C-alpha positions as CSV (number, residue, x, y, z in Angstrom):
1,X,22.1,-44.0,29.1
2,X,18.3,-44.1,29.0
3,X,16.8,-41.0,30.6
4,X,14.3,-41.5,33.4
5,X,10.8,-40.5,33.0
6,X,11.3,-38.0,35.8
7,X,14.2,-36.2,34.1
8,X,12.4,-36.1,30.8
9,X,9.3,-34.6,32.6
10,X,11.5,-31.9,34.1
11,X,13.0,-31.1,30.7
12,X,9.6,-30.7,29.2
13,X,8.4,-28.5,32.0
14,X,11.4,-26.2,31.7
15,X,10.8,-25.8,28.0
16,X,7.1,-25.4,28.2
17,X,7.3,-22.1,26.4
18,X,8.7,-23.9,23.4
19,X,6.7,-27.1,23.5
20,X,3.5,-26.3,25.3
21,X,1.3,-28.4,23.0
22,X,3.7,-31.3,22.4
23,X,2.5,-34.5,24.1
24,X,4.8,-37.4,24.4
25,X,3.8,-41.0,25.1
26,X,6.7,-43.2,26.2
27,X,10.2,-42.4,27.4
28,X,12.7,-40.3,25.4
29,X,15.9,-42.0,24.2
30,X,19.2,-40.2,24.4
31,X,20.8,-40.5,21.0
32,X,24.3,-40.6,22.6
33,X,23.4,-44.0,24.0
34,X,24.0,-45.3,20.5
35,X,27.3,-43.5,20.0
36,X,29.0,-46.9,19.6
37,X,27.3,-47.2,16.2
38,X,28.8,-44.0,14.9
39,X,31.3,-44.7,12.0
40,X,33.8,-42.1,10.8
41,X,31.7,-39.4,12.4
42,X,28.5,-40.6,10.7
43,X,25.6,-40.7,13.1
44,X,23.1,-42.0,10.5
45,X,23.5,-45.7,11.6
46,X,23.1,-44.7,15.3
47,X,19.9,-42.7,14.7
48,X,18.3,-45.4,12.5
49,X,19.1,-47.9,15.2
50,X,17.5,-45.8,17.8
51,X,14.4,-45.3,15.7
52,X,14.2,-49.1,15.1
53,X,14.1,-49.7,18.9
54,X,11.8,-46.8,19.7
55,X,8.4,-47.6,21.0
56,X,5.3,-46.2,19.2
57,X,5.0,-42.5,20.2
58,X,8.5,-42.4,21.6
59,X,11.0,-39.6,21.4
60,X,14.7,-39.4,20.5
61,X,16.6,-36.6,22.4
62,X,19.6,-34.9,20.7
63,X,21.7,-33.2,23.4
64,X,23.9,-30.2,22.6
65,X,26.5,-31.2,20.0
66,X,26.9,-31.9,16.3
67,X,25.4,-34.9,14.5
68,X,26.6,-35.6,11.0
69,X,24.5,-37.8,8.7
70,X,25.7,-39.3,5.4
71,X,22.2,-40.3,4.3
72,X,18.7,-39.1,4.9
73,X,16.8,-40.1,8.1
74,X,13.7,-41.9,6.9
75,X,10.8,-41.2,9.3
76,X,7.3,-42.7,9.7
77,X,5.0,-43.7,12.5
78,X,4.4,-41.8,15.6
79,X,7.8,-40.3,16.5
80,X,9.3,-37.2,18.0
81,X,12.8,-35.8,17.5
82,X,13.7,-33.5,20.4
83,X,16.7,-31.2,19.9
84,X,18.2,-29.6,23.0
85,X,19.7,-26.1,22.8
86,X,23.0,-26.3,21.0
87,X,22.2,-29.4,19.1
88,X,23.0,-29.4,15.4
89,X,22.1,-32.1,12.9
90,X,24.0,-31.8,9.6
91,X,23.1,-33.9,6.6
92,X,25.5,-34.4,3.7
93,X,23.1,-36.5,1.6
94,X,20.4,-35.4,-0.8
95,X,18.1,-34.7,2.1
96,X,18.5,-34.6,5.9
97,X,15.1,-36.0,6.7
98,X,12.5,-37.9,4.5
99,X,9.0,-38.6,5.4
100,X,8.4,-42.1,4.0
101,X,5.1,-43.3,5.5
102,X,2.1,-42.6,7.6
103,X,2.3,-41.3,11.1
104,X,2.5,-38.3,13.5
105,X,6.0,-36.9,13.2
106,X,7.2,-34.0,15.4
107,X,10.6,-32.3,15.2
108,X,10.9,-30.1,18.3
109,X,13.5,-27.7,19.5
110,X,13.7,-27.3,23.3
111,X,15.0,-23.7,23.3
112,X,17.5,-21.6,21.3
113,X,16.3,-22.9,17.9
114,X,18.8,-25.8,17.5
115,X,19.7,-26.4,13.8
116,X,19.1,-28.9,11.1
117,X,21.4,-28.2,8.2
118,X,21.5,-29.6,4.7
119,X,25.2,-29.5,3.8
120,X,24.9,-31.2,0.4
121,X,27.4,-29.9,-2.1
122,X,25.5,-31.1,-5.1
123,X,24.7,-28.3,-7.4
124,X,21.2,-28.7,-9.0
125,X,20.7,-28.3,-12.7
126,X,19.2,-25.0,-13.7
127,X,17.3,-24.1,-16.9
128,X,17.8,-21.1,-19.1
129,X,15.8,-18.9,-16.6
130,X,18.0,-20.0,-13.7
131,X,15.3,-22.2,-12.1
132,X,16.6,-25.4,-10.5
133,X,15.3,-28.6,-12.2
134,X,15.5,-32.2,-11.3
135,X,16.9,-33.3,-7.9
136,X,17.6,-30.7,-5.3
137,X,18.8,-31.0,-1.7
138,X,16.5,-30.2,1.1
139,X,16.3,-30.3,4.9
140,X,13.0,-32.1,5.1
141,X,11.6,-33.9,2.0
142,X,7.9,-34.7,1.6
143,X,8.2,-36.1,-1.9
144,X,8.5,-39.7,-0.7
145,X,5.2,-40.1,1.0
146,X,3.4,-43.2,-0.3
147,X,0.1,-42.8,-2.2
148,X,-1.8,-44.6,0.5
149,X,-0.3,-42.6,3.4
150,X,-1.3,-39.2,5.0
151,X,1.3,-38.3,7.6
152,X,1.1,-35.4,10.0
153,X,4.2,-33.3,10.4
154,X,5.0,-30.6,13.1
155,X,8.2,-28.7,13.0
156,X,8.6,-26.4,16.0
157,X,11.3,-24.3,17.6
158,X,14.2,-25.2,15.2
159,X,16.3,-23.5,12.6
160,X,16.4,-25.2,9.1
161,X,19.2,-24.3,6.7
162,X,19.6,-25.5,3.2
163,X,19.0,-25.0,-0.5
164,X,15.3,-25.9,0.2
165,X,14.1,-26.2,3.8
166,X,10.9,-28.2,3.3
167,X,10.5,-29.7,-0.2
168,X,7.3,-31.2,-1.5
169,X,6.8,-29.9,-5.0
170,X,9.2,-31.5,-7.5
171,X,7.5,-35.0,-7.5
172,X,4.0,-35.1,-8.9
173,X,3.0,-38.6,-8.0
174,X,3.2,-38.7,-4.2
175,X,0.9,-39.2,-1.3
176,X,-0.9,-36.4,0.5
177,X,0.0,-34.8,3.8
178,X,-2.2,-34.6,6.8
179,X,-1.6,-31.6,9.0
180,X,1.6,-29.7,8.2
181,X,2.6,-27.3,11.0
182,X,5.6,-24.9,11.3
183,X,5.7,-23.0,14.5
184,X,8.4,-20.6,15.9
185,X,11.1,-21.7,13.4
186,X,13.8,-20.0,11.5
187,X,14.2,-21.0,7.9
188,X,17.3,-20.0,5.9
189,X,17.1,-21.2,2.3
190,X,18.9,-20.5,-1.0
191,X,15.9,-21.4,-3.2
192,X,12.7,-22.3,-1.4
193,X,11.7,-22.1,2.3
194,X,8.6,-24.3,2.3
195,X,7.1,-25.7,-0.8
196,X,4.3,-28.2,-1.6
197,X,2.4,-28.9,-4.8
198,X,0.2,-31.5,-6.5
199,X,-1.0,-33.7,-3.7
200,X,-3.2,-32.5,-0.9
201,X,-2.2,-31.0,2.4
202,X,-5.2,-31.6,4.8
203,X,-4.4,-28.4,6.6
204,X,-1.5,-26.0,6.8
205,X,-0.4,-23.9,9.7
206,X,2.7,-21.6,9.6
207,X,3.1,-19.2,12.5
208,X,5.6,-17.0,14.3
209,X,8.5,-18.0,12.1
210,X,11.4,-16.1,10.5
211,X,12.4,-16.7,6.9
212,X,15.8,-15.3,5.7
213,X,18.4,-16.1,3.0
214,X,18.2,-15.7,-0.7
215,X,15.2,-17.9,-1.5
216,X,13.1,-17.3,-4.6
217,X,10.0,-18.6,-2.9
218,X,8.9,-18.4,0.7
219,X,5.8,-20.1,2.0
220,X,4.7,-21.7,-1.3
221,X,1.8,-24.2,-0.9
222,X,-0.2,-24.6,-4.1
223,X,-1.8,-27.9,-3.1
224,X,-5.5,-28.4,-2.4
225,X,-6.0,-27.8,1.3
226,X,-9.5,-29.0,2.3
227,X,-8.9,-28.2,6.0
228,X,-7.7,-24.7,5.2
229,X,-4.6,-22.7,5.9
230,X,-3.3,-20.4,8.7
231,X,-0.3,-18.2,8.0
232,X,0.2,-15.8,10.8
233,X,2.8,-13.7,12.5
234,X,5.7,-14.6,10.2
235,X,8.6,-12.4,9.0
236,X,9.9,-13.0,5.5
237,X,12.9,-11.1,4.4
238,X,14.2,-10.6,0.9
239,X,12.3,-13.4,-0.8
240,X,13.1,-13.1,-4.5
241,X,9.9,-13.8,-6.4
242,X,6.9,-14.9,-4.2
243,X,6.9,-14.5,-0.4
244,X,3.6,-16.2,0.4
245,X,1.5,-18.2,-2.0
246,X,-1.6,-20.3,-1.1
247,X,-3.3,-21.3,-4.2
248,X,-5.6,-24.2,-5.0
249,X,-5.6,-26.9,-7.6
250,X,-3.7,-30.0,-8.2
251,X,-1.5,-28.2,-10.8
252,X,-1.4,-24.7,-9.4
253,X,-4.6,-23.7,-11.2
254,X,-5.1,-20.0,-11.9
255,X,-8.3,-20.2,-14.0
256,X,-11.9,-21.0,-13.2
257,X,-12.2,-23.3,-10.2
258,X,-9.0,-22.2,-8.6
259,X,-10.7,-20.8,-5.6
260,X,-12.5,-24.1,-4.8
261,X,-9.4,-26.0,-3.4
262,X,-8.8,-23.8,-0.4
263,X,-12.0,-23.4,1.6
264,X,-10.6,-21.2,4.3
265,X,-7.5,-19.1,4.8
266,X,-6.3,-16.8,7.5
267,X,-3.3,-14.7,6.5
268,X,-2.7,-12.3,9.3
269,X,0.0,-10.2,10.9
270,X,2.8,-11.2,8.5
271,X,5.7,-9.0,7.4
272,X,7.2,-9.2,3.9
273,X,10.3,-7.0,4.2
274,X,12.2,-6.4,0.9
275,X,12.3,-8.8,-2.0
276,X,11.3,-9.3,-5.6
277,X,14.8,-8.9,-6.7
278,X,15.3,-12.4,-8.2
279,X,12.7,-11.8,-10.9
280,X,14.1,-12.1,-14.4
281,X,12.7,-10.1,-17.3
282,X,10.9,-13.3,-18.2
283,X,9.3,-13.7,-14.8
284,X,5.7,-12.6,-15.1
285,X,4.8,-12.1,-11.5
286,X,6.4,-11.0,-8.3
287,X,4.0,-11.4,-5.3
288,X,4.2,-10.5,-1.7
289,X,1.1,-12.4,-0.7
290,X,-1.0,-14.5,-3.0
291,X,-4.1,-16.4,-2.0
292,X,-6.7,-18.3,-4.1
293,X,-9.7,-19.6,-2.2
294,X,-13.0,-18.9,-0.5
295,X,-13.6,-17.7,3.0
296,X,-10.3,-15.8,2.9
297,X,-9.1,-13.3,5.4
298,X,-5.9,-11.3,4.6
299,X,-5.5,-8.7,7.4
300,X,-2.9,-6.6,9.2
301,X,0.0,-7.6,7.0
302,X,2.9,-5.3,6.1
303,X,4.5,-5.6,2.7
304,X,7.4,-3.2,2.4
305,X,10.0,-2.7,-0.3
306,X,9.0,-5.7,-2.3
307,X,9.4,-4.6,-5.9
308,X,11.2,-4.9,-9.2
309,X,12.9,-2.4,-11.4
310,X,14.4,0.9,-10.4
311,X,13.3,4.6,-10.1
312,X,12.9,6.6,-13.3
313,X,15.4,9.5,-13.2
314,X,13.8,12.8,-12.7
315,X,10.4,11.4,-11.7
316,X,9.3,11.5,-8.1
317,X,7.4,8.2,-8.3
318,X,7.2,5.2,-10.7
319,X,9.8,2.7,-11.9
320,X,11.1,1.1,-15.0
321,X,12.9,-2.2,-15.7
322,X,16.4,-2.5,-17.2
323,X,16.4,-4.8,-20.2
324,X,19.2,-7.2,-21.1
325,X,20.3,-4.8,-23.9
326,X,20.6,-1.9,-21.4
327,X,17.4,-0.1,-22.5
328,X,14.5,0.5,-20.1
329,X,11.0,-0.9,-20.2
330,X,8.0,1.1,-18.9
331,X,4.7,-0.6,-18.8
332,X,3.1,-4.0,-18.1
333,X,3.2,-5.8,-21.5
334,X,6.6,-6.8,-22.8
335,X,7.7,-8.7,-25.9
336,X,10.0,-11.7,-25.4
337,X,11.5,-14.3,-27.7
338,X,8.7,-16.7,-26.8
339,X,5.8,-14.3,-26.4
340,X,5.2,-11.1,-28.2
341,X,2.8,-9.9,-25.5
342,X,4.0,-11.2,-22.1
343,X,2.6,-9.7,-18.9
344,X,5.2,-8.1,-16.7
345,X,3.5,-7.9,-13.4
346,X,3.7,-7.9,-9.7
347,X,1.6,-7.1,-6.6
348,X,2.1,-6.7,-2.9
349,X,-1.2,-8.6,-2.3
350,X,-3.1,-10.7,-4.8
351,X,-6.3,-12.7,-4.3
352,X,-8.7,-14.7,-6.3
353,X,-11.3,-15.0,-3.7
354,X,-14.9,-15.5,-2.8
355,X,-16.3,-14.4,0.5
356,X,-13.1,-12.6,1.5
357,X,-11.8,-9.7,3.5
358,X,-8.6,-7.8,2.8
359,X,-8.2,-5.2,5.5
360,X,-5.8,-3.3,7.6
361,X,-2.8,-4.0,5.4
362,X,0.1,-1.6,4.8
363,X,1.8,-1.9,1.4
364,X,4.5,0.6,0.8
365,X,7.0,0.7,-2.1
366,X,5.8,-2.7,-3.3
367,X,4.4,-4.2,-6.5
368,X,4.9,-3.4,-10.2
369,X,1.6,-3.7,-12.1
370,X,-0.5,-3.1,-9.0
371,X,-0.3,-3.0,-5.2
372,X,-3.5,-4.9,-4.3
373,X,-5.4,-7.1,-6.8
374,X,-8.6,-9.0,-6.4
375,X,-9.1,-10.6,-9.7
376,X,-11.8,-13.1,-10.7
377,X,-13.3,-11.6,-13.8
378,X,-16.2,-10.6,-11.6
379,X,-17.3,-14.3,-11.4
380,X,-16.4,-14.7,-7.7
381,X,-18.4,-12.3,-5.4
382,X,-18.5,-10.9,-1.9
383,X,-15.2,-9.4,-1.1
384,X,-14.5,-6.5,1.2
385,X,-11.3,-4.5,0.6
386,X,-11.1,-1.8,3.3
387,X,-8.8,0.2,5.5
388,X,-5.6,-0.5,3.6
389,X,-2.7,2.0,3.2
390,X,-1.2,1.8,-0.3
391,X,1.5,3.8,-2.0
392,X,2.6,3.5,-5.6
393,X,6.2,4.6,-5.6
394,X,7.5,1.3,-7.0
395,X,4.8,0.8,-9.6
396,X,5.5,0.9,-13.3
397,X,5.4,4.5,-14.4
398,X,3.0,3.6,-17.2
399,X,-0.2,1.4,-17.1
400,X,-0.1,0.6,-13.3
401,X,-2.7,0.9,-10.6
402,X,-2.9,0.8,-6.8
403,X,-5.9,-1.5,-6.8
404,X,-7.1,-3.9,-9.5
405,X,-10.8,-4.4,-8.9
406,X,-11.9,-7.5,-10.7
407,X,-14.3,-9.0,-8.1
408,X,-18.1,-9.0,-8.1
409,X,-20.7,-7.6,-5.7
410,X,-17.9,-6.4,-3.5
411,X,-17.0,-3.2,-1.6
412,X,-13.8,-1.2,-1.6
413,X,-14.0,1.3,1.2
414,X,-11.9,3.5,3.5
415,X,-8.6,2.9,1.7
416,X,-5.8,5.4,1.8
417,X,-4.1,5.6,-1.6
418,X,-1.2,7.9,-2.5
419,X,1.5,8.6,-5.0
420,X,0.1,6.6,-7.9
421,X,2.2,7.1,-11.1
422,X,-1.0,6.3,-13.2
423,X,-4.3,4.8,-11.8
424,X,-5.5,4.5,-8.2
425,X,-8.4,2.0,-8.8
426,X,-8.6,0.0,-12.0
427,X,-12.4,-0.8,-12.2
428,X,-13.1,-3.8,-14.4
429,X,-16.8,-3.0,-14.9
430,X,-20.3,-4.4,-14.7
431,X,-19.7,-6.4,-11.6
432,X,-21.9,-4.5,-9.1
433,X,-19.0,-3.3,-7.0
434,X,-19.1,-0.2,-4.8
435,X,-16.2,2.2,-4.1
436,X,-16.9,4.4,-1.1
437,X,-15.0,6.7,1.2
438,X,-11.6,6.1,-0.3
439,X,-9.0,8.9,0.0
440,X,-6.7,9.3,-3.0
441,X,-3.7,11.7,-3.0
442,X,-1.6,12.3,-6.1
443,X,-2.7,10.1,-9.0
444,X,-3.3,10.7,-12.7
445,X,-6.6,8.9,-12.6
446,X,-8.6,8.0,-9.5
447,X,-11.0,5.4,-11.0
448,X,-10.3,4.0,-14.4
449,X,-13.6,2.5,-15.8
450,X,-14.0,0.6,-19.1
451,X,-15.5,2.7,-21.9
452,X,-19.0,2.3,-23.2
453,X,-21.7,1.0,-20.9
454,X,-19.5,-1.7,-19.3
455,X,-19.2,0.3,-16.1
456,X,-22.8,1.0,-15.5
457,X,-23.1,-1.4,-12.5
458,X,-20.2,0.1,-10.6
459,X,-21.0,2.6,-7.9
460,X,-18.4,5.2,-7.2
461,X,-19.4,7.5,-4.3
462,X,-18.1,9.7,-1.5
463,X,-14.4,9.5,-2.3
464,X,-12.0,12.3,-1.5
465,X,-9.5,13.2,-4.2
466,X,-6.6,15.5,-4.0
467,X,-4.0,16.2,-6.7
468,X,-5.8,13.9,-9.1
469,X,-6.0,14.8,-12.8
470,X,-9.0,12.6,-13.8
471,X,-11.6,11.6,-11.2
472,X,-13.4,8.9,-13.1
473,X,-12.4,8.0,-16.6
474,X,-15.3,7.8,-19.0
475,X,-17.1,10.5,-17.1
476,X,-15.2,13.6,-18.2
477,X,-14.9,12.4,-21.8
478,X,-18.5,11.1,-21.9
479,X,-17.5,7.6,-23.0
480,X,-18.2,5.5,-19.9
481,X,-21.2,4.1,-18.1
482,X,-20.1,4.2,-14.4
483,X,-22.2,5.9,-11.8
484,X,-19.9,8.3,-10.2
485,X,-21.7,10.1,-7.4
486,X,-20.3,13.2,-5.8
487,X,-19.9,13.7,-2.1
488,X,-23.0,14.7,-0.1
489,X,-23.7,18.5,-0.1
490,X,-21.0,20.5,1.6
491,X,-22.1,22.9,4.4
492,X,-19.7,25.8,4.2
493,X,-19.8,28.4,7.0
494,X,-17.9,31.1,5.2
495,X,-16.9,31.7,1.6
496,X,-13.1,31.8,2.2
497,X,-13.2,28.1,3.0
498,X,-15.0,27.1,-0.2
499,X,-12.8,24.6,-2.2
500,X,-11.9,25.7,-5.7
501,X,-14.0,24.4,-8.5
502,X,-12.3,21.5,-10.2
503,X,-12.9,18.3,-12.2
504,X,-12.7,16.4,-8.9
505,X,-15.7,18.3,-7.6
506,X,-17.8,18.3,-10.7
507,X,-21.5,17.8,-9.6
508,X,-20.7,18.7,-6.0
509,X,-23.4,20.8,-4.2
510,X,-22.3,23.3,-1.6
511,X,-24.5,25.2,0.7
512,X,-22.9,28.5,1.7
513,X,-24.3,29.3,5.1
514,X,-25.6,32.8,5.8
515,X,-27.9,34.1,8.6
516,X,-29.7,36.2,6.0
517,X,-30.3,33.2,3.7
518,X,-28.2,30.3,2.5
519,X,-26.8,30.2,-1.1
520,X,-26.9,26.8,-2.9
521,X,-24.1,26.3,-5.3
522,X,-23.1,23.5,-7.7
523,X,-19.7,22.9,-9.4
524,X,-20.3,22.6,-13.1
525,X,-18.4,22.6,-16.4
526,X,-19.2,25.8,-18.3
527,X,-17.5,26.7,-21.6
528,X,-14.7,24.4,-20.9
529,X,-13.9,25.5,-17.4
530,X,-15.1,24.5,-13.9
531,X,-17.0,27.0,-11.8
532,X,-19.2,27.3,-8.8
533,X,-22.6,28.4,-10.1
534,X,-25.7,29.6,-8.4
535,X,-28.2,26.7,-8.4
536,X,-31.1,29.1,-8.7
537,X,-29.9,31.1,-11.7
538,X,-27.2,28.9,-13.2
539,X,-24.9,31.9,-13.3
540,X,-21.3,31.7,-12.1
541,X,-21.1,32.5,-8.4
542,X,-19.2,35.6,-7.5
543,X,-16.0,35.4,-5.6
544,X,-15.1,31.8,-6.4
545,X,-12.1,31.3,-8.6
546,X,-12.7,29.2,-11.7
547,X,-10.2,26.3,-12.3
548,X,-8.9,25.5,-15.7
549,X,-9.8,28.9,-17.1
550,X,-7.5,31.3,-18.9
551,X,-8.3,34.6,-17.3
552,X,-7.5,37.6,-19.4
553,X,-6.8,40.9,-17.5
554,X,-8.5,43.8,-19.2
555,X,-7.9,47.5,-18.9
556,X,-5.8,49.4,-16.4
557,X,-4.6,48.4,-13.0
558,X,-7.3,49.4,-10.5
559,X,-5.3,48.9,-7.3
560,X,-3.2,51.8,-5.9
561,X,0.5,51.1,-5.3
562,X,0.4,47.5,-6.4
563,X,4.1,46.7,-5.7
564,X,4.2,48.7,-2.4
565,X,7.1,50.7,-3.9
566,X,5.7,54.1,-4.5
567,X,5.4,57.0,-2.0
568,X,2.9,59.8,-2.5
569,X,1.7,62.4,0.0
570,X,-0.9,61.0,2.3
571,X,-1.3,58.4,5.0
572,X,1.1,55.5,5.4
573,X,1.0,52.9,3.9
574,X,0.4,54.6,0.6
575,X,-2.7,53.5,-1.3
576,X,-4.3,51.8,1.7
577,X,-6.6,52.6,4.5
578,X,-5.0,50.7,7.4
579,X,-6.0,49.8,10.9
580,X,-4.6,47.6,13.6
581,X,-6.7,46.9,16.7
582,X,-5.2,48.7,19.7
583,X,-1.9,49.5,18.0
584,X,-0.4,52.4,16.1
585,X,0.1,51.7,12.4
586,X,3.6,53.0,12.4
587,X,4.6,50.6,15.1
588,X,3.3,47.4,13.5
589,X,3.6,48.1,9.7
590,X,6.7,49.0,7.8
591,X,8.2,48.6,4.3
592,X,10.7,45.8,3.9
593,X,13.4,46.2,1.3
594,X,14.8,42.7,1.8
595,X,11.7,40.6,1.4
596,X,9.7,41.5,-1.7
597,X,8.5,40.0,-5.1
598,X,8.0,43.0,-7.4
599,X,9.2,46.6,-7.2
600,X,11.8,47.3,-4.5
601,X,9.9,46.4,-1.3
602,X,7.0,44.8,0.4
603,X,4.7,45.8,3.3
604,X,5.6,44.0,6.5
605,X,3.0,43.6,9.3
606,X,4.0,42.5,12.8
607,X,6.2,43.1,15.8
608,X,7.2,41.6,19.1
609,X,4.3,43.1,21.0
610,X,0.9,41.6,21.8
611,X,-0.9,39.9,18.9
612,X,-3.4,42.0,17.0
613,X,-5.9,42.0,14.2
614,X,-5.3,44.2,11.1
615,X,-7.0,45.2,7.9
616,X,-6.0,47.0,4.7
617,X,-8.6,48.5,2.5
618,X,-8.8,50.1,-1.0
619,X,-11.9,51.5,-2.6
620,X,-12.3,51.5,-6.4
621,X,-15.1,51.9,-9.0
622,X,-16.6,48.8,-10.6
623,X,-19.1,48.3,-13.4
624,X,-22.2,46.1,-12.6
625,X,-22.2,43.0,-14.8
626,X,-18.4,43.0,-15.1
627,X,-16.0,40.4,-13.7
628,X,-12.9,41.4,-11.7
629,X,-9.8,39.5,-10.7
630,X,-8.2,40.4,-7.4
631,X,-4.7,39.2,-6.7
632,X,-1.9,39.5,-4.2
633,X,1.3,37.9,-3.0
634,X,1.8,37.1,0.7
635,X,3.9,35.1,3.0
636,X,4.0,34.6,6.8
637,X,6.2,33.2,9.5
638,X,3.2,31.1,10.7
639,X,0.8,29.6,8.1
640,X,-1.7,28.9,10.9
641,X,-2.4,32.6,11.3
642,X,-5.9,33.7,10.1
643,X,-5.7,35.6,6.8
644,X,-8.2,36.6,4.1
645,X,-8.2,38.4,0.7
646,X,-11.8,39.5,0.1
647,X,-14.0,41.9,-1.8
648,X,-16.9,43.9,-0.4
649,X,-19.8,44.6,-2.8
650,X,-22.4,46.5,-0.8
651,X,-23.5,44.1,1.9
652,X,-21.9,41.1,0.2
653,X,-18.5,39.9,1.3
654,X,-16.7,37.6,-1.1
655,X,-13.5,35.8,0.1
656,X,-10.7,33.9,-1.4
657,X,-9.9,30.4,-0.1
658,X,-6.2,30.9,-0.6
659,X,-3.9,31.1,2.5
660,X,-0.3,32.3,2.5
661,X,2.6,29.9,3.4
662,X,6.1,30.4,4.6
663,X,7.2,31.2,1.0
664,X,5.6,33.8,-1.2
665,X,2.1,32.5,-2.1
666,X,-0.3,33.6,-4.9
667,X,-3.7,34.7,-3.7
668,X,-6.5,35.3,-6.1
669,X,-10.2,36.0,-6.1
670,X,-12.6,36.2,-9.1
671,X,-15.6,38.5,-8.5
672,X,-18.6,39.0,-10.7
673,X,-20.5,42.2,-9.9
674,X,-24.3,41.5,-10.3
675,X,-26.2,43.5,-12.9
676,X,-27.9,45.4,-10.2
677,X,-24.8,45.5,-8.0
678,X,-23.0,48.6,-6.6
679,X,-20.6,50.8,-8.5
680,X,-18.0,50.8,-5.8
681,X,-16.0,47.9,-4.4
682,X,-13.6,47.4,-1.5
683,X,-10.5,45.3,-1.9
684,X,-9.5,44.1,1.6
685,X,-6.7,42.2,3.2
686,X,-7.3,41.0,6.7
687,X,-5.4,39.1,9.3
688,X,-5.3,38.0,12.9
689,X,-2.5,37.0,15.2
690,X,0.3,39.2,13.8
691,X,2.7,40.3,16.6
692,X,4.3,38.3,19.3
693,X,7.1,37.6,16.8
694,X,4.7,36.6,14.0
695,X,5.0,38.5,10.7
696,X,3.0,38.8,7.4
697,X,4.4,40.3,4.2
698,X,2.2,41.8,1.5
699,X,3.2,42.5,-2.1
700,X,2.0,42.5,-5.8
701,X,-1.6,43.6,-5.0
702,X,-3.7,43.9,-8.1
703,X,-7.3,44.3,-9.3
704,X,-8.3,44.2,-13.0
705,X,-11.4,43.8,-15.0
706,X,-11.2,40.2,-16.3
707,X,-12.5,38.0,-19.0
708,X,-12.8,34.2,-18.6
709,X,-11.5,32.3,-21.6
710,X,-10.6,28.6,-22.3
């Protein structure tokens, strides 16, 4: 029977959480009132009869139950389909629903995500790459919109299941869409979740929806969208090739002009979880999120485990791709039968953008050629890429990069980048970009800049690098033109916390603070090695180990009892003058025959009593103008304990920055005695906090005259 307006109003109120912004004019029609037109279980005649009698703006209500359709429902005009919880519409034809004319069409679930299922058994033809061609089955088909129409479609609160859920790309000559909205839905597709190409979509909105299944493509809208796009709060699981793609142009343009067809895009708070695994060796790109446009915001998305290939055995990071012949490919350019130089690529986030921001995204174990790319050849300007977390575990072990920086007049700042098998930032050069305050851990090259003068307009400044082999390519080998600026001067309160000289700190100024007068040092390359030098004299600064140098030990061992294994008459421990604040040496120091590196024992410091400070001292003659290497091995139960290896030359105290860990740790200190320096030096080991169950072990103490080689 026909539902009363009162009952329909009650239904809408009770489902307000699902249909808060759905407005109905007219009275809903219960589809079961047309059950007498059902033939052999086919509800198609009944639904079409109900539509024919429906007033403009009316609604058809599908109560709980199953409704099988032998043919597509053809919808146009202002109409709403309301599916109650437990309702299930199953289409056995080519499509379940076709949009065939102008209008405002709403498909609305009233709770529990009732289902619309494409149950077509027709297998689509596929080409040699496994891509479906020709006619495919879909849940909602947009390819039949007339050229003179522009319908609006809202799909909300339902589950769509089929080979393709919303299909709008396989027919080129079709009319445009008005507003296309998908809200709070669940799509489960075998090939494509939502697709539209060629004709316009006035505006696109996809929010708070779940996408599962085995689809190759997720939200794939490559049409011009003059009203912009919003893709927000969605979860896409295991999409095989491209999870989200919003790109402009009537034919999926990727060259000049591609950014013009999407004048605004908000892609926020989405999760791309897994995927990339339907890419063949001939598939150029896998992409977590791709946007071409201007006024683009890509923020707070998570792309996780979206990749291709497999880990390289024996390598902690980086992947390779298995070829059809069983061999493995490492890199980004591959030869195929059709193309001797085909790009094998993939990214977690990719944008061709002008006036854009890419920020707050977390991309882990995702991508192949890169993780985040902004690539316009420098033609499109004004993009900010900031505050992203990126790792490179899944990248190609050769030729890959965390960021590809091909925009112009843009800023790349405050990004955290780690575990790059090759390059962290691939800088394309001469585009007036700035790279500031990025932190890079573990990469072969931090910033790869083109050779020659092509990087002269790129500013690289104030970035922190750790475990990086090459800071800025083209700088160390003198072939580039990038302006790579060091961090601001370091203010260092004591010498033991000075960082070691390295290629990453080349040009760095450090001010070693001293109440009697500060020392100004600069990290420089001297005779092929990196060293801290006195800015005033240019000489190597005493006490600061030189990185990259081969240090030759000369002459005899100067330290007494270096392996702590010899006993001679005199005070314990032999060779040292020892003190422990407020404690007896024999109570807190002992030889340990189980924990040692060289000889037969080490010196153990600590007990279960109150914590204490301690110091071990040896005095030995030195020659002014000579250089000496001090070394020791140490370990501790608590790496947070204060510890220092240092040398005293007159009133000067020169400390190592090395700290022992829970395993045996090498400690070293390079000391150059000034020409007018003293002829006696003191080697000291000092610590605080031993006791209360904390222990320090000392072994392999050494002091030699040294010569710095290359």
